[in-house]
Structures are given as C-alpha cells and as structure tokens.
C-alpha positions in Angstrom: 73.2 17.0 -27.3 73.1 13.3 -26.3 69.6 11.9 -27.2 69.6 9.5 -24.3 69.9 12.4 -21.9 67.2 14.3 -23.7 64.8 11.3 -23.4 65.4 11.3 -19.6 65.0 15.0 -18.9 61.2 15.1 -18.9 59.7 13.0 -16.1 56.0 13.4 -16.4 53.5 16.1 -17.3 52.3 17.9 -14.2 48.5 18.1 -14.1 46.8 20.5 -11.7 44.2 23.2 -11.9 46.8 25.9 -12.5 48.6 23.8 -15.2 45.3 23.3 -17.0 44.5 27.1 -16.8 47.9 28.2 -18.2 47.6 25.5 -20.9 44.2 27.0 -22.0 45.0 30.6 -21.7 48.7 30.9 -22.6 49.7 27.7 -24.6 52.0 26.7 -21.7 52.5 23.1 -20.6 53.9 22.0 -17.3 56.3 19.1 -16.8 58.2 17.6 -13.9 61.9 17.5 -15.0 65.2 16.3 -13.7 66.6 18.6 -11.1 69.9 19.2 -13.0 68.1 19.9 -16.4 68.8 23.2 -18.1 66.4 25.4 -20.0 68.1 24.6 -23.4 68.0 20.9 -22.7 64.3 21.0 -21.7 63.5 23.0 -24.9 65.3 20.4 -27.0 63.6 17.5 -25.2 60.2 18.8 -25.7 60.8 19.5 -29.4 62.2 16.0 -29.9 59.5 14.1 -28.1 56.4 16.0 -29.2 57.5 17.4 -32.6 56.6 21.0 -31.7 58.4 24.4 -31.6 59.1 25.9 -28.2 59.0 29.6 -27.7 60.1 30.0 -24.0 61.0 27.8 -21.0 60.6 28.9 -17.4 61.8 26.7 -14.5 60.8 26.5 -10.8 62.3 24.6 -8.0 59.6 23.2 -5.7 60.6 22.6 -2.1 59.3 19.4 -0.5 56.8 19.7 2.3 57.6 18.8 5.9 55.2 15.9 6.8 54.4 13.8 9.9 54.0 10.1 9.5 52.6 9.1 12.8 55.3 10.0 15.3 58.0 10.1 12.6 58.8 13.5 11.0 59.7 13.3 7.3 60.2 15.5 4.3 59.0 15.0 0.7 61.7 15.3 -2.0 62.4 18.6 -3.7 61.7 18.7 -7.4 61.8 20.8 -10.4 59.1 21.8 -12.9 59.2 23.6 -16.2 56.6 25.8 -17.8 57.0 25.4 -21.7 55.4 27.9 -23.9 54.7 26.7 -27.4 54.9 28.8 -30.6 51.6 29.9 -32.3 49.9 27.0 -34.1 51.5 24.1 -32.0 49.8 22.0 -29.4 50.4 18.9 -27.2 47.5 16.5 -26.7 48.2 14.2 -23.7 44.8 12.4 -24.2 45.8 10.5 -27.2 43.0 9.7 -29.7 39.8 10.7 -27.7 
C-alpha cells in the first residue's frame, strides 16, 4: 500500500457524545475518512499513524443535510466516517500529554 495514500485517508477524529460513549464502552474510535477509502486501507492507516492493532473497522456514509442560507437553498457535503475497534490493551490518546 502506498504510504502517501495511507497518510491522507484519515481526515480528522470525529468528536461527539456518541463517539465518546463508544470509545469508553467498546474501545472504538471514530474518524472522518476519505469517501473512497476502503476498510483495509483505514485499518492500515490507523495502525501506521497511531502504532496500535486494529481488530475491526465499520464504515458509515453520512448524507449531508439540506440547509437554507437566507433565501438560498443549499446542501452540506456527504462524508464518510469509520468506527475503528482496537484490540485489547491498545488505546489512542488524542489529548497529548495532559
């Protein structure tokens, strides 16, 4: 796998109440990923960037909402998120050295 592509697959960690709940209860972390990323690519990217072992990857396509901007109708972009479950004994700390 091309390392340049693997470095581009993960966009940002997705932080929400649900994401924090699954991180605490099920060792799953949620990431915004490229729309054309595959599950094996996401697994390799997480293992490369965070030096952890991934047990399972689940992906979800999130449809963008219809929004009104004054009198102009618009639509937010569709995006893809990945739920990454880590093997026992591994963890990702996004806070750094707190």
